[in-house]
C-alpha positions as a Markdown table, in Angstrom:
| # | Residue | x | y | z |
|---|---|---|---|---|
| 1 | Met | -8.3 | -61.7 | 184.0 |
| 2 | Asn | -5.3 | -63.1 | 182.1 |
| 3 | Met | -3.2 | -60.7 | 180.1 |
| 4 | Asn | -1.4 | -61.6 | 176.9 |
| 5 | Pro | 2.4 | -61.4 | 177.4 |
| 6 | Val | 4.7 | -59.4 | 175.2 |
| 7 | Val | 6.4 | -62.0 | 173.0 |
| 8 | His | 8.5 | -59.9 | 170.6 |
| 9 | Phe | 10.0 | -56.4 | 170.5 |
| 10 | Glu | 13.3 | -54.9 | 169.4 |
| 11 | Met | 15.5 | -52.5 | 171.2 |
| 12 | Pro | 18.7 | -50.9 | 169.8 |
| 13 | Tyr | 21.9 | -51.1 | 171.8 |
| 14 | Glu | 25.5 | -50.1 | 171.6 |
| 15 | Asp | 26.9 | -52.6 | 174.1 |
| 16 | Arg | 25.0 | -55.9 | 173.9 |
| 17 | Ala | 26.5 | -57.4 | 177.1 |
| 18 | Arg | 25.7 | -54.2 | 179.1 |
| 19 | Met | 22.1 | -54.2 | 177.8 |
| 20 | Ala | 21.6 | -57.8 | 178.7 |
| 21 | Asp | 23.2 | -57.3 | 182.2 |
| 22 | Phe | 20.9 | -54.3 | 182.9 |
| 23 | Tyr | 17.7 | -56.1 | 182.0 |
| 24 | Thr | 18.7 | -59.3 | 183.8 |
| 25 | Lys | 19.4 | -57.4 | 187.0 |
| 26 | Thr | 16.5 | -55.0 | 186.7 |
| 27 | Phe | 13.7 | -57.3 | 185.6 |
| 28 | Gly | 15.1 | -60.8 | 185.9 |
| 29 | Trp | 14.9 | -61.4 | 182.2 |
| 30 | Lys | 17.2 | -64.0 | 180.6 |
| 31 | Ala | 19.4 | -63.1 | 177.6 |
| 32 | Gln | 20.6 | -65.6 | 175.0 |
| 33 | Met | 23.5 | -64.2 | 172.9 |
| 34 | Met | 23.3 | -65.2 | 169.3 |
| 35 | Gly | 26.5 | -65.5 | 167.1 |
| 36 | Pro | 27.5 | -63.7 | 163.9 |
| 37 | Glu | 25.4 | -66.2 | 161.8 |
| 38 | Met | 22.3 | -64.7 | 163.5 |
| 39 | Gly | 23.4 | -61.1 | 163.3 |
| 40 | Glu | 24.8 | -60.9 | 166.8 |
| 41 | Tyr | 21.2 | -60.6 | 168.2 |
| 42 | Ala | 20.5 | -60.9 | 171.9 |
| 43 | Val | 17.3 | -62.8 | 172.4 |
| 44 | Val | 15.7 | -61.9 | 175.7 |
| 45 | His | 13.1 | -64.0 | 177.5 |
| 46 | Thr | 10.8 | -61.9 | 179.5 |
| 47 | Gly | 8.8 | -64.6 | 181.1 |
| 48 | Glu | 7.0 | -67.9 | 180.6 |
| 49 | Thr | 4.9 | -68.4 | 177.5 |
| 50 | Asn | 2.1 | -70.9 | 176.9 |
| 51 | Phe | 1.0 | -71.2 | 173.3 |
| 52 | Ser | -1.7 | -73.8 | 173.3 |
């Protein structure tokens, strides 16, 4: 059985770099830090997606 992956969720943080480091080390997720033009968001990729 194939399960649908989570593709979007939001988490609050006080220290963006610390949050990204934690989830990278804990789950192997990849973080992409966005700049001020994008609200200083951290986009985290939790796995592969295939939208066909």
